[in-house]
C-alpha positions as CSV (number, residue, x, y, z in Angstrom):
1,M,123.4,104.5,153.1
2,V,125.3,108.0,153.2
3,S,129.3,107.6,154.3
4,P,130.2,109.7,157.5
5,L,132.4,113.0,156.4
6,V,135.7,112.5,157.4
7,V,137.8,115.5,158.8
8,K,141.2,115.8,160.4
9,G,141.2,116.9,163.8
10,L,143.6,116.9,167.2
11,V,142.7,114.0,169.6
12,A,144.2,113.1,172.7
13,R,144.1,109.2,173.7
14,G,144.7,109.6,177.5
15,P,145.8,112.3,180.1
16,D,149.7,113.2,179.6
17,A,149.3,111.6,176.1
18,P,150.8,113.5,173.2
19,P,147.8,114.7,171.1
20,E,147.8,113.4,167.7
21,V,146.2,114.5,164.4
22,L,143.9,112.1,163.3
23,D,140.9,111.4,160.9
24,L,137.6,111.6,162.4
25,A,134.0,110.7,161.5
26,L,131.7,113.5,162.1
27,P,128.2,112.6,163.2
28,A,125.3,113.5,160.6
29,V,123.9,116.8,161.3
30,G,120.3,116.4,163.0
31,P,117.4,118.5,162.9
32,D,118.8,121.1,165.5
33,D,122.4,120.8,164.5
34,V,124.7,123.1,162.9
35,R,128.0,122.2,160.9
36,V,130.9,124.5,161.2
37,R,134.2,124.7,159.0
38,V,136.4,125.9,161.7
39,Q,138.7,128.7,160.7
40,A,140.3,130.0,163.9
41,A,140.5,128.4,167.2
42,G,142.5,129.8,170.2
43,V,144.6,127.4,172.4
44,C,143.1,128.0,176.2
45,H,144.6,126.8,179.3
46,S,141.6,124.3,179.9
47,D,142.9,122.6,176.8
48,L,146.0,121.8,178.5
49,S,144.0,121.1,181.8
50,M,142.3,118.2,180.0
51,L,146.0,116.5,179.4
52,N,147.4,117.3,182.8
53,G,144.4,115.9,185.0
54,T,143.2,119.3,186.5
55,I,139.9,118.6,184.8
56,K,139.0,115.2,183.4
57,P,137.4,114.5,180.2
58,S,136.5,111.1,178.7
59,F,139.1,109.8,176.2
60,P,139.7,109.9,173.3
61,V,138.7,113.3,173.2
62,L,138.8,115.9,170.4
63,L,140.4,119.1,172.0
64,G,139.5,122.8,171.4
65,H,136.7,124.9,172.4
66,E,137.5,128.6,171.7
67,A,136.4,129.2,167.9
68,A,135.0,130.9,165.2
69,G,133.9,129.8,161.9
70,V,131.6,129.7,159.1
71,V,128.3,127.5,158.8
72,V,128.4,124.7,156.2
73,E,125.1,123.1,157.0
74,V,122.2,123.6,159.1
75,G,119.4,121.1,160.3
76,D,115.9,121.2,159.1
77,A,114.7,122.7,162.3
78,V,117.4,125.4,162.5
79,T,115.8,128.7,161.8
80,G,117.5,132.3,161.7
81,L,120.9,130.8,160.6
82,E,122.2,129.8,157.1
83,A,125.0,128.2,155.5
84,G,128.0,130.7,154.8
85,A,127.1,132.7,158.2
86,R,130.3,133.6,160.2
87,V,129.8,132.2,163.9
88,V,131.6,132.1,167.4
89,L,131.3,128.7,168.9
90,N,129.7,128.7,172.4
91,W,130.8,125.9,174.4
92,A,128.6,126.6,177.4
93,P,124.9,127.0,175.7
94,P,122.6,127.7,178.8
95,C,119.4,125.9,179.0
96,R,117.2,128.8,179.8
97,Q,115.0,126.6,182.0
98,C,116.7,125.6,185.2
99,W,116.9,127.7,188.4
100,F,120.0,129.5,187.6
101,C,119.0,130.8,184.0
102,L,115.5,131.6,185.4
103,N,117.2,133.6,188.0
104,A,119.7,135.4,185.6
105,E,122.7,133.6,186.2
106,P,123.0,131.3,182.9
107,W,126.8,131.0,183.4
108,L,125.7,128.5,186.3
109,C,123.1,126.5,184.3
110,R,122.7,123.2,185.5
111,R,123.0,121.8,181.9
112,A,126.5,122.8,181.6
113,E,127.5,122.3,184.9
114,G,130.7,120.0,185.4
115,V,130.5,119.2,181.8
116,V,134.2,118.5,180.4
117,S,133.2,116.4,177.2
118,R,130.3,115.1,175.4
119,P,130.1,111.7,173.1
120,R,130.4,112.9,169.5
121,G,131.5,111.1,166.4
122,A,134.0,108.6,166.2
123,L,137.6,107.7,165.2
124,P,137.6,105.7,161.7
125,D,137.6,102.2,163.4
126,G,134.4,103.1,165.1
127,T,135.9,103.8,168.3
128,P,133.4,106.7,169.9
129,L,134.9,110.0,170.4
130,H,134.2,112.7,172.9
131,V,134.5,116.4,172.4
132,A,136.1,119.1,174.5
133,L,133.4,120.9,176.4
134,G,130.7,119.7,173.7
135,T,132.6,121.4,171.1
136,G,135.8,119.9,169.6
137,A,137.0,122.9,167.8
138,F,140.5,121.8,166.9
139,A,139.1,119.9,163.6
140,E,138.5,121.3,160.4
141,Q,135.0,120.8,160.9
142,T,132.7,120.5,163.8
143,V,129.0,119.5,164.5
144,V,127.2,121.6,167.5
145,A,123.6,122.4,168.4
146,R,122.0,125.3,167.1
147,D,122.5,127.2,170.5
148,G,126.2,126.1,170.3
149,V,127.0,129.1,167.8
150,V,126.6,132.8,168.0
151,P,126.6,135.0,165.0
152,L,129.9,137.1,164.5
153,P,128.8,140.4,163.3
154,N,130.5,141.7,160.1
155,G,133.7,144.0,160.9
156,V,135.2,141.7,163.3
157,P,138.0,139.4,162.0
158,I,137.6,135.9,162.8
159,E,140.7,135.1,164.7
160,V,139.1,138.1,167.2
161,G,135.8,136.3,167.0
162,A,137.8,133.1,168.2
163,L,139.0,134.8,171.1
164,M,135.8,135.9,171.9
165,G,134.5,132.4,172.6
166,C,136.1,132.2,175.7
167,A,139.5,134.4,176.7
168,A,137.9,137.7,176.2
169,L,134.3,136.7,177.6
170,T,136.1,135.4,180.5
171,G,138.5,138.1,181.0
172,V,136.7,141.4,180.0
173,G,133.4,139.6,181.9
174,A,135.2,139.2,185.2
175,V,135.8,142.9,185.4
176,R,132.7,144.1,183.9
177,N,130.2,141.5,185.2
178,T,131.4,139.8,188.1
179,A,133.3,142.8,189.7
180,A,131.6,145.5,188.4
181,V,134.8,147.7,188.5
182,R,134.0,151.4,188.8
183,P,136.0,154.3,187.2
184,G,139.0,155.1,189.4
185,Q,139.3,152.3,191.4
186,S,142.4,150.3,191.5
187,V,143.0,146.7,190.2
188,A,145.8,144.0,190.1
189,V,145.7,141.4,187.4
190,F,147.6,138.2,188.3
191,G,148.8,136.0,185.4
192,L,149.0,137.5,182.0
193,G,147.5,134.8,179.5
194,G,144.9,135.6,177.3
195,I,142.4,135.7,180.0
196,G,144.6,137.8,182.3
197,L,145.4,140.2,179.4
198,S,141.5,140.2,178.4
199,A,141.1,141.5,182.4
200,V,143.4,144.2,181.8
201,A,141.3,145.3,178.8
202,G,138.5,145.0,180.8
203,A,139.8,147.3,183.4
204,R,140.9,149.8,181.1
205,L,137.3,149.8,179.4
206,A,136.1,150.1,183.0
207,G,137.9,153.2,183.5
208,A,140.3,151.7,186.3
209,S,143.6,153.4,187.6
210,P,145.8,152.4,188.4
211,I,145.7,148.9,186.5
212,I,148.8,146.6,187.9
213,A,149.7,143.7,186.0
214,V,151.7,140.6,187.5
215,D,153.0,137.8,186.0
216,I,156.3,135.5,186.4
217,S,157.7,136.7,182.9
218,E,158.9,140.2,182.4
219,A,158.6,139.7,178.9
220,K,154.8,140.4,179.1
221,A,155.3,143.8,180.5
222,E,155.0,145.3,177.0
223,H,151.8,143.2,176.0
224,A,150.0,144.3,179.5
225,R,150.9,148.0,178.9
226,R,149.6,147.7,175.4
227,M,146.3,146.3,176.8
228,G,146.0,148.8,179.1
229,A,147.9,148.3,182.2
230,T,149.8,151.3,184.0
231,A,152.3,149.2,185.8
232,F,154.0,145.9,185.6
233,L,155.3,143.9,188.6
234,P,157.1,140.6,188.4
235,Y,155.9,137.8,190.4
236,E,157.5,137.5,193.9
237,E,156.6,136.4,197.5
238,K,156.2,139.7,198.7
239,I,154.1,141.0,195.8
240,G,151.2,142.2,198.0
241,R,153.9,145.0,199.6
242,A,155.0,146.1,196.1
243,I,151.3,146.5,195.2
244,R,150.6,148.4,198.3
245,T,153.3,151.0,197.7
246,L,151.7,151.8,194.3
247,T,148.1,152.2,196.1
248,D,148.8,154.5,198.9
249,G,149.7,151.4,201.2
250,R,146.1,150.2,201.3
251,G,146.2,147.5,198.3
252,V,143.9,147.4,195.6
253,D,140.1,147.6,195.3
254,H,139.9,144.7,193.0
255,A,142.8,141.8,192.4
256,F,141.9,139.2,189.4
257,E,143.8,135.7,190.0
258,C,143.9,134.2,186.4
259,V,146.1,131.4,187.1
260,G,144.5,128.9,189.1
261,K,147.1,128.1,191.7
262,S,146.8,128.5,195.7
263,A,150.1,130.3,195.8
264,T,148.8,133.2,193.5
265,I,145.3,133.4,195.0
266,E,146.8,134.1,198.3
267,A,148.9,136.4,196.8
268,A,146.1,138.3,195.2
269,W,144.0,138.1,198.4
270,S,146.7,139.6,200.4
271,A,147.2,142.4,197.9
272,T,143.6,143.3,198.1
273,R,142.7,146.4,200.5
274,R,140.4,145.9,203.5
275,G,137.0,145.7,202.2
276,G,138.2,145.2,198.6
277,R,137.3,142.2,196.4
278,C,139.6,139.2,195.3
279,T,138.1,137.5,192.2
280,V,139.6,134.0,191.2
281,V,139.1,133.6,187.4
282,G,141.7,130.9,186.8
283,V,140.6,126.9,187.1
284,G,142.6,125.1,189.5
285,S,143.3,121.7,190.9
286,R,140.9,120.3,193.6
287,A,143.8,119.3,195.6
288,D,145.4,122.5,195.6
289,E,144.0,124.2,198.8
290,I,144.4,127.8,200.1
291,R,144.9,128.8,203.7
292,L,143.0,131.5,205.3
293,S,143.0,132.5,209.2
294,A,139.7,133.1,210.8
295,M,140.9,136.1,212.1
296,E,142.2,137.7,208.6
297,I,138.5,136.8,207.1
298,F,137.2,139.1,209.9
299,H,139.6,142.0,210.1
300,Y,140.2,142.5,206.4
301,S,136.5,142.3,205.5
302,R,137.4,141.4,202.1
303,T,135.3,139.4,199.4
304,L,136.8,136.3,198.3
305,T,134.8,135.0,195.0
306,S,135.3,133.4,191.6
307,S,134.3,134.1,188.1
308,V,132.6,131.4,186.3
309,F,133.0,132.3,182.5
310,G,133.2,135.8,183.3
311,S,129.5,135.8,184.7
312,S,128.8,135.8,181.0
313,D,126.0,135.0,178.3
314,P,127.6,134.6,175.1
315,Q,124.4,135.5,173.4
316,R,124.2,138.7,175.1
317,D,127.9,139.6,175.5
318,I,129.4,138.3,172.1
319,P,127.4,141.1,170.2
320,V,128.7,143.9,173.2
321,L,132.2,142.8,172.7
322,A,131.9,143.0,168.7
323,G,130.6,146.6,169.2
324,L,133.6,147.5,171.1
325,V,135.8,146.0,168.9
326,R,134.1,147.3,165.8
327,A,134.2,151.0,167.8
328,G,138.0,150.8,168.0
329,V,137.8,150.6,172.2
330,L,138.9,147.4,172.5
331,D,141.9,145.5,170.6
332,L,141.9,141.7,171.0
333,G,144.4,141.5,168.2
334,P,147.7,141.7,170.4
335,L,146.7,138.9,172.3
336,I,147.6,136.6,169.6
337,S,151.4,135.9,169.7
338,H,151.4,132.6,167.3
339,R,149.6,131.2,164.7
340,T,149.8,127.5,163.8
341,D,148.2,124.4,162.0
342,L,146.9,121.6,164.1
343,D,150.4,120.0,164.2
344,G,151.7,123.1,166.1
345,V,149.2,123.0,169.1
346,D,151.6,120.4,171.0
347,A,154.3,123.4,171.0
348,A,151.6,125.4,171.9
349,F,151.4,123.7,175.0
350,D,154.9,123.5,175.7
351,R,154.9,127.5,175.7
352,M,151.9,127.6,177.9
353,R,153.8,125.2,180.3
354,A,156.8,127.3,180.3
355,G,154.6,130.7,180.8
356,E,155.9,132.2,177.5
357,G,153.7,133.6,174.6
358,L,150.1,134.8,174.6
359,R,147.4,133.1,172.8
360,T,148.1,130.5,170.0
361,V,145.4,130.5,167.2
362,V,145.0,127.4,165.5
363,H,144.1,127.4,161.5
364,P,142.8,124.0,160.8
365,N,142.2,124.7,157.2
366,G,144.7,127.3,156.3
367,P,144.8,130.9,157.0
368,P,141.4,132.6,156.8
369,T,140.5,135.4,154.3
370,A,138.5,137.5,156.9
């Protein structure tokens, strides 16, 4: 009997419990599986949401889902992929068979709907382990299904590839896919984390103007301008009024809420012009309710919708993003404010709670060479 491969990974034993770097026993690679050496993994707000109860995984859970790395081993039935290939992890691979997939909405696939964690692997004492979003990327290596990886084209840095696994797909996708922003339309983005700044970049790619970035931290103003914002406003109670002064009194054509809180959803809604569109990108709490009156829904004729994973299909959209990066028209590097090993993820969560910094990228195996 072959002994299981043991690697180090970041595990949370329960909600609000400090995550720990532990030894993990990886499952054997099945016929349709791929084993990946993780070279870069972004710390996403969804990771923190698993600890604060906003979304509820099964514990103990191996955290992390936004990542890129190199294939180490492939199963006997895997085709079109070999050891040594660079890949982006795909935490929401669609089944391609359900009603949503067959009707060109793979981001709403029934197989991925509501999945926060899946059982996979074990702790060395035999305790069954779950992996976040079926991925478990905060580890030296991880085993996923073949459709859980997308090839990363040459010429794209591995750290940037990691951000394509969630932040860029979600933020850029919300603008390009969900809202279909047109050249010359006005945009406001609320919340300037990795996803919000990706939405700013998406608005610039779409030719939007003006692009108004909003955040509680004025320290993010320069980052927003670097990604394409034409104006920055600090978040305040009357933010809608300030936005209307920049849009001839109307409000923006498109508002993107990238926080996931009722207060900012209502602020984004109120900053949207009559007939405009407010798109909620942030994932919020089930108990955090918004309030809209029946009269304002009728009178303003706005559209309120959400963007699930940027209405993205990773197999389709990652190559598109990679092409934009290689062409020099999309620069995701400025999204990265910190780099760390597995021991530094808890500090990244603290920065996230405080609204500080941008994306932290984790290097479980040390800094990558490409």
